[in-house]
C-alpha positions in Angstrom: 0.0 0.0 0.0 1.3 3.4 -0.9 1.8 6.2 1.6 2.7 9.9 1.1 5.8 11.5 2.6 6.2 15.3 2.7 9.5 17.0 3.3 8.7 20.6 4.2 11.4 23.2 3.7 11.4 27.0 4.1 10.9 27.7 0.4 9.6 24.5 -1.1 8.1 21.2 -0.2 8.8 17.8 -1.8 5.8 15.3 -1.8 6.5 11.7 -2.6 4.5 8.5 -3.1 6.3 5.7 -1.2 5.6 2.0 -1.6 5.8 -0.5 1.3 9.4 -1.3 0.5 10.6 2.2 1.0 10.9 3.1 -2.7 9.7 6.5 -4.0 7.4 6.0 -6.9 6.9 9.7 -7.8 7.8 13.0 -6.4 6.4 16.5 -7.0 7.5 19.8 -5.6 5.7 23.0 -4.7 7.1 26.5 -3.7 6.1 27.8 -0.3 6.3 31.1 1.6 7.8 30.5 5.1 6.2 33.6 6.5 2.8 32.4 5.5 2.0 29.1 7.1 -1.2 28.8 5.2 0.7 28.7 1.9 2.4 25.5 3.1 -0.9 23.9 4.0 -2.3 24.8 0.6 0.8 23.6 -1.3 0.7 20.2 0.5 -3.0 19.7 -0.2 -2.6 20.7 -3.8 0.3 18.2 -4.3 -1.6 15.4 -2.5 -4.7 16.0 -4.6 -2.7 15.7 -7.8 -1.0 12.5 -6.6 -4.4 11.1 -5.5 -5.5 11.1 -9.1 -2.8 8.5 -9.8 -2.3 6.5 -6.6 -4.3 5.0 -3.8 -3.1 6.0 -0.3 -4.5 6.4 3.2 -1.6 7.7 5.3 0.4 11.0 5.0 3.5 11.9 7.0 4.7 15.5 7.2 8.4 16.0 8.0 8.6 19.5 9.6 11.7 21.4 10.7 10.7 22.3 14.2 9.6 21.1 17.6 6.7 18.7 17.2 4.1 17.9 19.9 4.1 14.5 21.5 0.7 13.7 19.9 2.4 14.3 16.5 -0.2 16.8 15.4 1.2 20.3 16.0 4.4 22.2 15.4 5.0 24.0 18.6 7.9 26.2 17.3 9.9 26.4 14.1 12.9 28.7 13.6 12.5 29.3 9.9 8.7 29.0 9.3 5.8 30.9 10.9 4.7 27.9 13.0 3.8 28.7 16.6 1.6 26.2 18.4 0.4 25.3 14.8 -2.1 22.5 14.3 -0.5 21.4 11.0 -2.1 17.9 10.8 -5.7 19.2 11.3 -5.3 22.0 8.8 -3.9 19.7 6.1 -6.6 17.1 6.8 -9.3 19.8 6.4 -7.9 20.9 3.0 -7.6 17.3 1.8 -11.1 16.6 2.8 -11.0 12.8 3.0 -12.2 10.9 6.0 -10.1 7.8 5.0 -6.8 9.7 5.2 -4.8 10.1 8.4 -2.0 12.7 8.8 0.9 12.7 11.3 3.6 15.3 11.8 7.2 14.3 12.6 10.4 16.3 13.1 12.3 16.3 9.9 15.5 14.9 11.4 13.5 12.1 13.0 11.9 11.3 9.7 15.2 11.2 7.9 16.7 9.1 10.6 13.8 6.6 10.4 14.1 6.4 6.7 17.8 5.5 7.0 17.1 3.1 9.8 14.3 1.2 8.0 15.6 1.3 4.4 19.1 2.9 4.3 22.5 2.9 6.0 21.1 1.8 9.3 18.9 -1.1 8.2 21.1 -3.8 9.8 21.3 -2.3 13.3 19.0 -1.8 16.2 20.6 1.2 18.0 21.5 4.1 15.8 22.2 7.8 15.9 21.5 9.9 12.8 23.3 13.2 12.5 22.1 15.6 9.8 24.8 18.1 9.0 23.2 21.0 7.2 22.6 24.6 8.1 22.3 23.3 11.6 22.8 20.0 13.2 19.7 17.7 13.3 19.6 14.3 14.8 17.5 11.2 15.3 18.0 8.5 18.0 16.8 4.9 17.6 17.1 2.6 20.6 16.1 -1.0 20.4 14.4 -0.3 17.1 12.3 2.5 18.5 12.5 6.2 17.6 13.2 8.2 20.8 10.9 11.3 21.0 10.9 12.0 24.7 8.1 12.8 27.1 7.2 16.0 25.3 8.3 15.3 21.8 11.5 17.3 22.1 14.2 14.6 22.3 17.2 14.3 20.0 17.8 18.0 19.7 21.5 17.1 19.9 22.6 20.3 18.0 21.8 22.2 21.2 23.9 20.1 23.5 26.5 22.6 24.7 30.1 21.6 24.0 31.9 24.9 24.5 30.8 26.9 27.5 30.7 30.6 26.5 31.3 29.7 22.9 29.7 31.0 19.7 26.1 32.3 20.1 23.4 30.0 18.9 19.9 30.7 17.5 18.4 28.9 20.5 19.5 31.7 22.8 22.5 30.1 24.4 26.2 29.8 23.6 28.5 27.0 22.7 25.9 24.6 21.2 27.3 21.6 19.2 25.7 22.8 16.0 27.8 26.0 16.2 30.9 23.8 15.6 29.5 20.8 13.7 27.3 22.2 10.9 27.5 23.7 7.5 27.0 27.1 9.0 30.1 26.5 11.2 32.1 25.5 8.2 31.1 28.6 6.3 31.8 30.9 9.3 35.3 29.4 9.8 36.1 29.5 6.0 35.1 33.2 5.8 37.1 34.0 8.9 40.2 32.3 7.5 39.8 34.0 4.2 39.6 37.4 5.9 42.7 36.7 8.1 44.8 34.6 5.7 44.2 36.0 2.2 47.1 34.3 0.6 46.4 30.8 2.0 42.7 31.2 1.2 43.3 32.3 -2.4 41.6 29.2 -3.8 38.5 29.7 -1.7 38.3 33.4 -2.5 38.7 32.7 -6.2 35.8 30.2 -6.1 33.7 32.9 -4.4 34.2 35.4 -7.1 36.9 37.3 -5.2 34.7 38.0 -2.2 35.6 36.2 1.1 32.1 37.0 2.4 30.6 35.0 -0.5 32.3 31.7 0.4 29.8 28.8 0.9 30.2 25.2 1.9 30.5 23.7 -1.6 33.4 26.1 -2.3 35.3 24.5 0.6 34.5 20.9 -0.5 35.5 21.6 -4.1 38.7 23.2 -3.1 39.6 20.4 -0.7 38.8 17.8 -3.4 41.5 19.5 -5.5 44.0 19.3 -2.7 43.6 22.8 -1.3 45.3 22.7 2.1 42.9 25.2 3.8 39.9 23.4 2.5 41.2 20.1 3.8 42.0 21.7 7.1 38.5 23.2 7.5 36.7 19.9 6.7 39.0 18.1 9.1 38.1 20.6 11.9 34.4 20.1 11.2 34.9 16.3 11.2 36.7 16.5 14.5 33.9 18.3 16.1 31.4 15.7 14.8 33.5 12.8 16.1 34.3 14.4 19.5 30.6 15.1 20.1 29.6 11.6 19.0 32.1 10.2 21.5 30.3 12.0 24.3 27.0 10.6 23.1 28.5 7.1 23.3 28.7 7.5 27.1 24.9 8.0 27.2 23.5 6.0 24.3 26.2 3.4 23.3 24.8 3.2 19.7 25.7 0.5 17.3 26.2 2.9 14.5 26.3 6.6 13.6 24.9 7.6 10.2 25.9 11.1 9.0 23.7 12.9 6.3 22.9 16.4 5.2 24.4 18.6 2.6 28.0 18.5 4.1 28.2 14.8 3.6 29.1 15.5 0.0 32.7 15.9 1.4 32.7 12.2 2.0 35.9 10.7 3.6 37.4 14.2 3.9 34.8 14.7 6.6 34.2 11.2 7.9 37.9 10.1 8.3 38.6 13.0 10.8 35.3 12.3 12.5 36.3 8.7 13.1 39.7 9.6 14.4 38.3 12.1 16.8 35.6 9.7 17.9 38.2 7.0 18.7 40.4 9.5 20.5 37.6 10.9 22.8 35.6 7.7 23.4 35.1 7.0 27.1 36.9 3.8 28.2 38.9 3.9 25.0 40.5 0.5 24.3 38.0 -1.4 26.3 34.8 -1.0 24.2 33.8 -1.5 20.6 34.2 1.5 18.4 30.9 2.2 16.6 31.2 2.9 12.9 30.5 6.4 11.5 29.1 6.0 8.0 27.5 8.1 5.3 23.8 8.2 4.9 22.6 6.2 1.9 19.3 7.9 0.9 20.3 11.5 0.4 17.4 14.0 0.2 14.9 11.1 -0.1 15.3 10.0 3.5 12.8 12.5 4.9 10.1 11.6 2.5 10.6 7.9 2.9 10.8 8.1 6.7 7.8 10.3 7.0 5.7 8.0 4.9 6.8 4.9 6.9 6.1 6.7 10.2 2.6 7.6 9.0 1.9 4.1 8.0 3.2 2.7 11.3 1.2 5.3 13.3 -1.9 3.7 11.8 -0.8 0.3 12.8 0.5 -0.8 9.4 4.1 -2.1 9.4 5.7 -3.8 6.4 
């Protein structure tokens, strides 16, 4: 039986039909306006109505970048979309207008993590941590085959674990959060700082940015590093080291069987993952007396959120393949 998975971003949504083996049959996209929550509701409903002309489905999962209520109906807060105590599931259900369709809302990192756990890089393990390295640091935690949401639905906000007291300010209102050191934004910040301070050494990055250090973005760093640029390699290694050191601290709490790393920065591949593994092994508690969990790349790319949201919607209705 097909289900619908929706990956909601700030400027667009991706809506996919997913079969019971986790394969996406068709995907369509719609633009949205993040400052107008109703435009997102309408875009989702429009895409669902179009797909409904070609496929039979009864379950829809919405992957939302924000804090989702424990009943998986409302987005309590989102940093980049105008959702505040917003009953997203009910609004979408009303626009779809079908009594035989159920809608659930899931945090987007949880959805991506579940997609990787069920059908991707984590399908052979029972205990897994997914780290999504993008603009921020998203995460999903799976323990004994169950997604950990916490008592209030706020679990796995690992990007806001503080790793550097008094460190860089974070959008959450505190300083020194992990995502300020282990994210695409952190990579860009450090690349621009290095370009401003070390113009000669950063010549390759500056050239890729059209001569403007303030225009450097993550792909510039990855491309430069892939061509042997020393500063690019150093910046990715620093980012990887923060990922690995933070993951080692998580091992003291969760003892996962595997870490799966996804998000836009994973395009750097081993230039990021090798330093992450080295830092993880170095900082692991009881080093030398416990297994070292692998840190591996996500397998599903941008599809993980769609697939995971659809699977979670199906399972919320008691259907498990």
